[in-house]
Every structure is written in C-alpha cells, then in structure tokens.
C-alpha positions as CSV (number, residue, x, y, z in Angstrom):
1,M,-6.7,8.7,24.1
2,E,-8.7,11.2,22.2
3,N,-6.5,10.7,19.1
4,S,-7.3,7.0,19.0
5,N,-11.0,7.6,19.1
6,Q,-10.7,10.0,16.2
7,Y,-10.0,7.1,13.9
8,I,-12.8,4.8,14.8
9,G,-16.1,4.2,13.0
10,V,-17.4,4.1,9.5
11,K,-16.6,7.7,8.5
12,G,-14.5,9.5,6.0
13,W,-12.9,7.4,3.3
14,L,-14.3,4.2,4.9
15,L,-17.8,5.6,4.5
16,L,-17.1,6.4,0.9
17,L,-15.8,2.9,0.4
18,C,-19.0,1.4,1.9
19,L,-21.2,3.7,-0.3
20,S,-19.1,2.7,-3.3
21,L,-19.4,-1.0,-2.6
22,T,-23.1,-1.0,-1.8
23,I,-24.5,1.6,-4.1
24,F,-22.2,3.3,-6.6
25,D,-20.3,0.4,-8.0
26,P,-23.2,-2.0,-8.3
27,L,-25.4,0.7,-9.9
28,S,-22.6,1.6,-12.3
29,M,-21.9,-2.0,-13.3
30,L,-25.7,-2.7,-13.7
31,I,-26.2,0.3,-16.0
32,H,-23.1,-0.6,-18.0
33,T,-24.2,-4.2,-18.4
34,L,-27.7,-3.2,-19.5
35,L,-26.5,-0.5,-21.8
36,V,-23.9,-2.7,-23.5
37,S,-26.3,-5.6,-23.9
38,S,-29.0,-3.3,-25.4
39,L,-26.6,-1.6,-27.8
40,A,-25.2,-5.0,-28.9
41,K,-28.5,-6.8,-29.2
42,P,-29.1,-5.9,-32.9
43,Y,-25.8,-7.7,-33.8
44,F,-26.5,-10.9,-31.9
45,T,-27.9,-12.7,-34.9
46,T,-25.0,-11.9,-37.2
47,H,-22.3,-12.2,-34.5
48,K,-22.9,-15.1,-32.2
49,N,-19.6,-14.7,-30.4
50,L,-20.7,-11.2,-29.5
51,F,-23.7,-12.6,-27.7
52,Y,-21.5,-15.1,-25.8
53,L,-19.1,-12.4,-24.9
54,I,-21.9,-10.2,-23.5
55,F,-23.5,-13.2,-21.7
56,I,-20.2,-14.2,-20.0
57,N,-19.5,-10.5,-19.0
58,G,-23.0,-10.3,-17.7
59,I,-22.6,-13.3,-15.5
60,F,-19.3,-12.0,-14.1
61,N,-20.9,-8.5,-13.6
62,I,-23.8,-10.0,-11.6
63,A,-21.3,-11.9,-9.5
64,L,-19.3,-8.7,-8.9
65,I,-22.4,-6.7,-8.1
66,T,-23.5,-9.3,-5.6
67,Y,-20.1,-9.6,-3.9
68,S,-19.6,-5.8,-3.9
69,I,-22.9,-5.3,-2.1
70,Y,-22.1,-8.1,0.3
71,A,-18.6,-6.7,1.1
72,G,-20.0,-3.2,1.5
73,I,-22.7,-4.4,4.0
74,C,-20.1,-6.4,5.9
75,L,-17.9,-3.3,6.3
76,W,-20.7,-1.0,7.1
77,R,-22.2,-3.4,9.7
78,L,-18.7,-4.2,11.2
79,Y,-19.0,-7.9,10.6
80,K,-16.2,-10.2,11.7
81,G,-13.8,-10.7,8.7
82,A,-15.3,-7.7,6.8
83,V,-11.9,-6.3,5.8
84,G,-10.8,-9.7,4.4
85,I,-14.1,-10.0,2.5
86,A,-13.6,-6.6,1.0
87,K,-10.0,-7.3,0.1
88,K,-11.0,-10.5,-1.7
89,Y,-13.6,-8.5,-3.7
90,F,-10.8,-6.2,-4.8
91,I,-8.5,-9.1,-5.7
92,F,-11.4,-10.6,-7.8
93,L,-12.1,-7.2,-9.4
94,F,-8.4,-6.8,-10.2
95,F,-8.1,-10.2,-11.9
96,Y,-11.4,-10.0,-13.7
97,S,-10.4,-6.6,-15.1
98,L,-7.2,-8.2,-16.4
99,I,-8.9,-11.2,-17.9
100,G,-11.8,-9.0,-19.2
101,A,-9.4,-7.0,-21.3
102,F,-8.6,-10.1,-23.3
103,L,-12.1,-11.6,-23.5
104,P,-13.1,-9.8,-26.8
105,Y,-10.0,-11.3,-28.4
106,L,-10.7,-14.8,-27.0
107,F,-14.2,-14.6,-28.5
108,G,-13.0,-13.3,-31.8
109,V,-14.9,-10.1,-31.4
110,S,-12.8,-7.2,-32.7
111,E,-12.4,-4.5,-30.2
112,T,-13.0,-1.1,-31.8
113,S,-10.4,0.7,-29.7
114,F,-7.5,-1.3,-28.2
115,I,-6.2,1.8,-26.5
116,K,-9.6,2.5,-24.9
117,N,-9.9,-1.1,-23.7
118,I,-6.4,-1.0,-22.1
119,F,-7.1,2.4,-20.5
120,N,-10.4,1.1,-18.9
121,T,-8.6,-2.0,-17.7
122,I,-5.8,0.0,-16.1
123,L,-8.4,2.3,-14.5
124,N,-10.3,-0.7,-13.0
125,M,-7.2,-2.4,-11.8
126,G,-5.9,0.8,-10.3
127,Y,-9.2,1.3,-8.5
128,A,-9.0,-2.2,-7.0
129,V,-5.4,-1.7,-6.0
130,I,-6.0,1.7,-4.3
131,W,-8.9,0.4,-2.2
132,Y,-7.0,-2.8,-1.3
133,V,-4.0,-0.7,-0.1
134,Y,-6.4,1.6,1.8
135,L,-7.9,-1.4,3.6
136,S,-4.4,-2.6,4.4
137,V,-2.8,0.6,5.8
138,S,-5.7,2.8,7.1
139,K,-5.6,3.7,10.8
140,R,-9.4,4.0,10.7
141,V,-9.8,0.5,9.2
142,K,-7.3,-1.0,11.7
143,N,-8.9,0.7,14.7
144,T,-12.5,0.1,13.6
145,Y,-12.2,-3.6,12.8
146,E,-9.5,-4.6,15.3
147,V,-12.0,-6.1,17.6
148,Y,-13.7,-8.0,14.8
149,R,-10.7,-9.7,13.2
C-alpha cells in the first residue's frame, strides 16, 4: 500500500513537466520570438517574405505558448483530461517543429545553416516525443490522474 502512495501527486518528473509547460517553455518561446523578430526587423523592408515568415512563426508561437500554459495548469491542478490535453500539446509541438523546419524554404527565405535548422528541429521533436512517452508510461502519471480520466 505504501508503494502505491509513493507514486501519487505532482512531484518529481511530473512537477518538472508542469514547470516546463507553465513557465520555462512559454518564457523560452516568447524570448526567442521577440529576439528573432527584433533581429530580423531591419530586413523587413528589403525582404518581405522574411516579415511573413516571422509573422506566421509568431502566430504559431503564441498559440503554442497559450496551449503550453493551459496544459501545464491542467496537469498541475489535476483537471479531468489533463493528460490528454498535455499529450495533444506535444503532438502539436512535434508536427509544428516538423513543418517549421520547412517554412523558411516555403517562404523563399534562405536558411543560413541547414544543419543547424535540422538539428533544432530534431531536438524539438525529440523533446515532444520524450514527454509524450513519459505521460504514456509513467506510474506517477497513471496513479495521479487515474481518478480524473
């Protein structure tokens, strides 16, 4: 009986996930979006497609930030369906990372480093897969949200 109670509650990796979804990831995405847009701003007049690329990425990042915070709060507050909401976020992040890798080429904006772009895409997709798998196989997640499914 004591072993089953050991894996209940928002602690350990689950707490790290909640912190990542509500604070770390949104803050990182916001800083990245603001930094990229401010660095690219001088080139908007000569490269209109760069503006459109940054704008589309910004819209998707705002959506990701909003959904990330929502998923994190749902997990933290033990809402019904929280695990499914978080899994959907990671599915969305996975596919956006994949599509985002090709956006510069679709907009005709030459990417300075193809290798760097692919590396970042693989890291983001790996991040999404790791947390999705964690939500699927973790004893803590299963025991904590069993009642709320």
